N, CA, C and O of each residue as an XYZ file, in Angstrom:
240
protein
N       2.956    -55.107    -39.963
C       2.215    -54.472    -41.001
C       1.708    -53.104    -40.543
O       1.794    -52.134    -41.297
N       1.187    -53.012    -39.335
C       0.698    -51.740    -38.797
C       1.676    -51.210    -37.775
O       2.321    -51.976    -37.058
N       1.784    -49.898    -37.712
C       2.618    -49.275    -36.687
C       1.881    -49.355    -35.357
O       0.655    -49.255    -35.322
N       2.616    -49.533    -34.263
C       1.940    -49.560    -32.956
C       1.310    -48.196    -32.662
O       1.841    -47.150    -33.035
N       0.172    -48.242    -31.990
C      -0.524    -47.001    -31.634
C       0.313    -46.207    -30.647
O       0.922    -46.764    -29.734
N       0.331    -44.893    -30.848
C       1.072    -44.034    -29.927
C       0.214    -43.750    -28.712
O      -0.988    -43.509    -28.821
N       0.850    -43.781    -27.555
C       0.135    -43.465    -26.324
C      -0.026    -41.962    -26.209
O       0.854    -41.207    -26.622
N      -1.132    -41.529    -25.658
C      -1.336    -40.108    -25.407
C      -0.457    -39.703    -24.241
O      -0.320    -40.461    -23.281
N       0.155    -38.498    -24.305
C       0.969    -38.061    -23.168
C       0.106    -37.903    -21.920
O      -1.047    -37.476    -21.984
N       0.686    -38.251    -20.810
C      -0.042    -38.136    -19.550
C      -0.230    -36.676    -19.180
O       0.641    -35.846    -19.439
N      -1.360    -36.365    -18.579
C      -1.641    -35.017    -18.115
C      -0.695    -34.682    -16.967
O      -0.344    -35.545    -16.162
N      -0.290    -33.423    -16.905
C       0.558    -32.972    -15.806
C      -0.220    -33.077    -14.499
O      -1.417    -32.794    -14.450
N       0.457    -33.476    -13.470
C      -0.176    -33.600    -12.163
C      -0.310    -32.210    -11.566
O       0.675    -31.487    -11.418
N      -1.527    -31.848    -11.226
C      -1.766    -30.537    -10.617
C      -1.482    -30.647     -9.125
O      -2.069    -31.467     -8.419
N      -0.573    -29.805     -8.665
C      -0.226    -29.786     -7.247
C      -0.390    -28.375     -6.739
O      -0.135    -27.418     -7.470
N      -0.807    -28.232     -5.509
C      -0.887    -26.870     -4.964
C       0.513    -26.281     -4.848
O       1.463    -26.966     -4.469
N       0.621    -25.018     -5.177
C       1.917    -24.348     -5.099
C       2.313    -24.148     -3.647
O       1.530    -23.628     -2.851
N       3.504    -24.552     -3.306
C       4.019    -24.340     -1.960
C       4.811    -23.041     -1.961
O       5.617    -22.807     -2.862
N       4.591    -22.202     -0.967
C       5.317    -20.930     -0.944
C       6.819    -21.139     -0.782
O       7.263    -22.031     -0.058
N       7.589    -20.307     -1.466
C       9.054    -20.314     -1.377
C       9.686    -21.654     -1.758
O      10.731    -22.027     -1.225
N       9.052    -22.369     -2.678
C       9.597    -23.625     -3.161
C       9.934    -23.462     -4.635
O       9.111    -22.984     -5.416
N      11.123    -23.853     -5.009
C      11.532    -23.752     -6.405
C      11.524    -25.139     -7.024
O      11.779    -26.138     -6.352
N      11.230    -25.183     -8.303
C      11.146    -26.445     -9.008
C      12.115    -26.424    -10.187
O      12.201    -25.436    -10.916
N      12.834    -27.510    -10.363
C      13.780    -27.619    -11.457
C      13.013    -27.867    -12.752
O      12.230    -28.813    -12.842
N      13.239    -27.014    -13.758
C      12.588    -27.163    -15.062
C      13.623    -26.973    -16.164
O      14.713    -26.452    -15.931
N      13.267    -27.394    -17.341
C      14.081    -27.139    -18.520
C      13.329    -26.111    -19.346
O      12.146    -26.286    -19.638
N      14.010    -25.043    -19.722
C      13.366    -23.934    -20.413
C      14.242    -23.512    -21.579
O      15.439    -23.279    -21.412
N      13.649    -23.415    -22.754
C      14.404    -22.967    -23.923
C      14.184    -21.475    -24.104
O      13.055    -21.015    -24.274
N      15.290    -20.721    -24.064
C      15.227    -19.284    -24.306
C      16.318    -18.922    -25.308
O      17.294    -19.656    -25.470
N      16.146    -17.801    -25.970
C      17.133    -17.364    -26.961
C      18.477    -17.104    -26.281
O      18.532    -16.653    -25.136
N      19.552    -17.393    -27.000
C      20.894    -17.265    -26.420
C      21.221    -15.826    -26.038
O      21.945    -15.604    -25.067
N      20.704    -14.838    -26.779
C      21.001    -13.447    -26.416
C      20.275    -13.044    -25.136
O      20.774    -12.219    -24.372
N      19.099    -13.623    -24.901
C      18.369    -13.350    -23.662
C      19.134    -13.956    -22.490
O      19.291    -13.314    -21.452
N      19.602    -15.168    -22.649
C      20.384    -15.821    -21.604
C      21.656    -15.029    -21.309
O      21.999    -14.813    -20.147
N      22.355    -14.597    -22.356
C      23.582    -13.824    -22.173
C      23.314    -12.527    -21.414
O      24.114    -12.117    -20.574
N      22.192    -11.887    -21.710
C      21.825    -10.652    -21.022
C      21.718    -10.872    -19.518
O      22.257    -10.089    -18.736
N      21.029    -11.926    -19.112
C      20.857    -12.182    -17.679
C      22.145    -12.679    -17.026
O      22.361    -12.442    -15.838
N      22.987    -13.352    -17.770
C      24.233    -13.870    -17.204
C      25.332    -12.811    -17.122
O      26.331    -13.016    -16.432
N      25.163    -11.685    -17.816
C      26.185    -10.624    -17.815
C      26.565    -10.161    -16.418
O      27.733     -9.870    -16.162
N      25.611    -10.090    -15.523
C      25.863     -9.587    -14.171
C      26.351    -10.667    -13.218
O      26.467    -10.422    -12.017
N      26.637    -11.857    -13.731
C      27.214    -12.907    -12.908
C      26.187    -13.766    -12.187
O      25.028    -13.854    -12.594
N      26.641    -14.403    -11.099
C      25.764    -15.316    -10.363
C      24.461    -14.643     -9.948
O      24.397    -13.441     -9.694
N      23.434    -15.471     -9.893
C      22.111    -14.968     -9.538
C      21.232    -14.733    -10.755
O      20.119    -14.222    -10.630
N      21.729    -15.105    -11.940
C      20.966    -14.845    -13.168
C      19.647    -15.595    -13.190
O      18.666    -15.094    -13.738
N      19.602    -16.789    -12.605
C      18.339    -17.535    -12.566
C      17.325    -16.820    -11.679
O      16.136    -16.781    -11.995
N      17.793    -16.257    -10.576
C      16.893    -15.488     -9.704
C      16.391    -14.233    -10.410
O      15.238    -13.838    -10.235
N      17.251    -13.609    -11.204
C      16.818    -12.414    -11.943
C      15.744    -12.762    -12.976
O      14.775    -12.021    -13.143
N      15.920    -13.887    -13.665
C      14.885    -14.322    -14.605
C      13.597    -14.606    -13.852
O      12.520    -14.224    -14.309
N      13.688    -15.263    -12.720
C      12.509    -15.565    -11.903
C      11.801    -14.278    -11.475
O      10.574    -14.199    -11.512
N      12.579    -13.273    -11.069
C      11.993    -11.992    -10.645
C      11.231    -11.321    -11.786
O      10.143    -10.784    -11.578
N      11.804    -11.352    -12.993
C      11.142    -10.751    -14.152
C       9.855    -11.508    -14.483
O       8.830    -10.892    -14.774
N       9.907    -12.831    -14.440
C       8.711    -13.628    -14.719
C       7.629    -13.395    -13.664
O       6.443    -13.338    -13.989
N       8.041    -13.260    -12.394
C       7.068    -13.001    -11.338
C       6.403    -11.637    -11.542
O       5.190    -11.511    -11.374
N       7.186    -10.617    -11.902
C       6.629     -9.288    -12.149
C       5.640     -9.340    -13.312
O       4.579     -8.718    -13.248
N       5.977    -10.078    -14.380
C       5.063    -10.205    -15.520
C       3.789    -10.918    -15.091
O       2.699    -10.553    -15.532
N       3.912    -11.928    -14.238
C       2.760    -12.657    -13.751
C       1.841    -11.742    -12.942
O       0.623    -11.776    -13.111
N       2.430    -10.918    -12.056
C       1.638    -10.022    -11.211
C       0.987     -8.906    -12.031
O      -0.131     -8.490    -11.730
N       1.674     -8.426    -13.057
C       1.128     -7.364    -13.896
C      -0.050     -7.841    -14.737
O      -0.860     -7.032    -15.193
N      -0.145     -9.117    -14.938
C      -1.242     -9.671    -15.726
C      -2.554     -9.621    -14.966
O      -3.626     -9.563    -15.570
N      -2.474     -9.642    -13.657
C      -3.706     -9.651    -12.826
C      -4.419     -8.344    -12.859
O      -5.460     -8.193    -12.219
């Protein structure tokens, strides 16, 4: 008669950032943005990381 109660999503575990450690994530980005970074061949993930790091540092 009643729907089962939905569980609340668990909070993300906060961990201290380890230097020079990369973490596997799933990220949705527009296909044209992905194509732009992939145009220059291998290393596109590092290029995206570099741009994100620069944006992070510029925010400070």
